[in-house]
C-alpha positions in Angstrom: 89.0 37.3 76.1 90.3 40.9 75.5 91.6 41.0 79.0 93.4 37.6 78.5 95.0 38.8 75.4 96.1 42.1 77.1 97.6 40.1 79.9 99.5 37.9 77.4 100.8 41.0 75.7 102.0 42.4 79.0 103.7 39.1 79.9 105.5 39.0 76.5 106.6 42.6 76.7 108.0 42.1 80.2 109.8 38.9 79.2 111.3 40.5 76.1 112.5 43.5 78.2 114.1 41.3 80.9 115.9 39.1 78.4 117.1 41.9 76.1 120.4 42.3 77.8 121.1 38.6 78.1 120.2 38.0 74.4 122.4 41.0 73.3 125.3 39.6 75.2 124.8 36.1 73.7 124.7 37.7 70.2 128.0 39.6 70.9 129.6 36.4 72.0 128.5 34.5 68.9 131.0 35.3 66.2 128.9 34.0 63.4 125.2 33.7 64.4 122.5 32.1 62.3 119.1 33.4 61.4 115.5 32.1 61.3 112.7 33.0 58.8 109.5 31.8 57.3 105.9 32.5 56.4 102.8 32.5 58.6 99.6 31.1 57.1 96.7 28.7 57.6 94.8 26.7 55.0 91.2 26.8 56.1 88.6 24.1 55.7 86.9 26.0 52.8 90.1 26.1 50.8 91.0 29.7 51.6 94.5 30.6 52.7 94.7 33.1 55.6 98.0 34.9 55.8 99.2 36.1 59.2 100.3 39.6 58.4 101.3 41.5 61.6 101.3 38.5 63.9 103.8 38.5 66.7 106.3 35.6 66.6 108.3 34.6 69.6 111.6 32.8 69.6 111.8 30.6 72.7 114.8 29.1 74.5 114.9 25.6 76.0 112.1 24.0 73.9 112.4 20.7 75.8 111.6 22.6 79.1 108.7 24.3 77.4 107.3 21.0 76.1 107.7 19.4 79.5 105.9 22.2 81.3 103.0 22.1 78.8 102.7 18.4 79.2 102.7 18.8 83.0 100.1 21.5 83.0 97.8 19.4 80.8 98.3 16.3 82.8 97.4 18.1 86.0 94.3 19.5 84.3 93.2 16.1 83.2 93.6 14.7 86.7 91.7 17.6 88.3 88.9 17.6 85.7 88.2 13.9 85.7 85.9 13.8 88.8 84.0 16.8 87.5 83.5 15.0 84.2 82.2 11.9 86.0 79.7 14.0 88.0 78.7 15.9 84.9 78.0 12.6 83.1 76.0 11.2 86.0 73.9 14.4 86.2 73.3 14.4 82.5 72.1 10.8 82.6 69.9 11.5 85.6 68.3 14.6 84.0 67.7 12.8 80.8 65.9 9.9 82.7 63.9 12.5 84.7 62.4 14.2 81.7 62.2 11.3 79.2 61.2 8.4 81.5 59.5 10.1 84.4 58.4 13.5 83.1 59.7 15.1 86.3 60.6 18.6 85.3 61.8 19.7 88.8 64.2 16.8 89.0 65.3 17.5 85.5 66.1 21.1 86.3 68.0 20.2 89.4 70.3 17.8 87.7 70.7 20.1 84.7 72.0 22.7 87.1 74.5 20.2 88.5 75.6 19.2 85.0 76.2 22.9 84.0 78.1 23.6 87.2 80.4 20.6 86.7 81.0 21.6 83.1 81.8 25.2 84.2 84.3 23.8 86.7 86.0 21.8 83.9 86.3 24.9 81.8 87.7 27.0 84.7 90.4 24.3 85.3 91.1 24.4 81.5 91.6 28.2 81.6 93.9 27.9 84.6 96.0 25.2 82.8 96.1 27.4 79.7 97.4 30.3 81.8 100.1 28.0 83.1 101.0 27.0 79.6 101.3 30.7 78.5 103.5 31.5 81.5 105.8 28.6 80.5 106.1 30.0 77.0 106.6 33.6 78.0 109.2 32.6 80.5 111.5 31.3 77.7 111.2 34.2 75.2 114.6 35.1 73.7 113.4 37.4 71.0 110.2 38.6 69.3 109.3 39.9 65.9 106.3 40.6 63.7 105.3 39.1 60.4 105.3 41.8 57.6 102.5 42.6 55.3 103.5 39.6 53.2 103.2 37.4 56.4 106.9 36.8 56.3 109.0 36.9 59.5 112.7 36.9 60.2 115.0 36.7 63.2 118.6 37.8 62.5 121.7 37.2 64.5 120.4 34.2 66.5 123.1 32.3 68.5 123.3 28.7 67.5 121.2 26.2 69.5 117.8 24.7 69.9 114.7 26.9 70.0 111.0 26.9 69.4 108.8 29.3 67.6 105.5 30.4 69.2 102.7 32.6 67.9 98.9 32.8 68.3 96.1 34.1 66.1 92.4 34.6 66.6 90.2 34.4 63.5 86.6 35.1 64.4 85.7 32.8 67.3 88.5 30.4 66.6 91.9 30.6 68.3 95.0 29.1 66.7 98.5 28.8 68.0 101.8 27.5 66.6 104.6 25.9 68.5 107.4 24.6 66.3 110.9 23.4 67.3 113.8 24.7 65.2 117.6 24.3 65.3 119.9 27.3 64.5 123.3 26.5 63.1 126.1 29.1 63.2 126.3 31.0 60.0 123.3 29.4 58.4 119.7 30.4 57.7 117.0 28.1 59.1 113.5 28.2 57.6 110.3 27.3 59.4 106.9 28.2 58.1 104.1 28.5 60.7 101.3 26.6 58.9 98.8 23.9 59.6 101.5 21.2 60.1 102.7 23.0 63.3 99.4 24.5 64.5 99.0 23.4 68.2 96.1 25.5 69.5 94.0 22.7 70.8 97.0 20.9 72.5 98.1 24.1 74.2 94.6 24.7 75.6 94.8 21.1 76.9 91.8 20.3 74.7 93.4 17.1 73.3 
């Protein structure tokens, strides 16, 4: 997991560096750019509010392209994973029958191994799909910033247009991610909180 996060940081830093000149030129051409700001937080199941101080927020160009690539990656995953899930279910049913109906431990162990192998194959395909999703996101980064100690972020001097905000956060064993569309109007401040209403972690892992 640490390696995956390090790779994501590397991708983000590279994308920001490669887009800095283009974004700077766009800002210079915009006579009266807008801005984007908001707070980062999650309301947990126990009622606690977790505030995302220090979290990196990315401003993405071409949100429709990003959404299409995420949909495509998850559709491809679903197609490739389906036969593995069918074999996993068949192995599970067979191993259950072997131990419950026939008391055949050797047959049970054999089909348990098949079930686990098929489950591992599904998870590998899911990780590959998630990597493709992250690459789609990173490839559209226009700017990046960090939430302050009060979990508030701000993008200044943003050229008008359609964007999306992306951020991720790991709390214990749980991974969360936000992906929220936002429109920037020349000379106006646009506000978008990254909260439970735009949390898309499961969808971006192709888990739903």
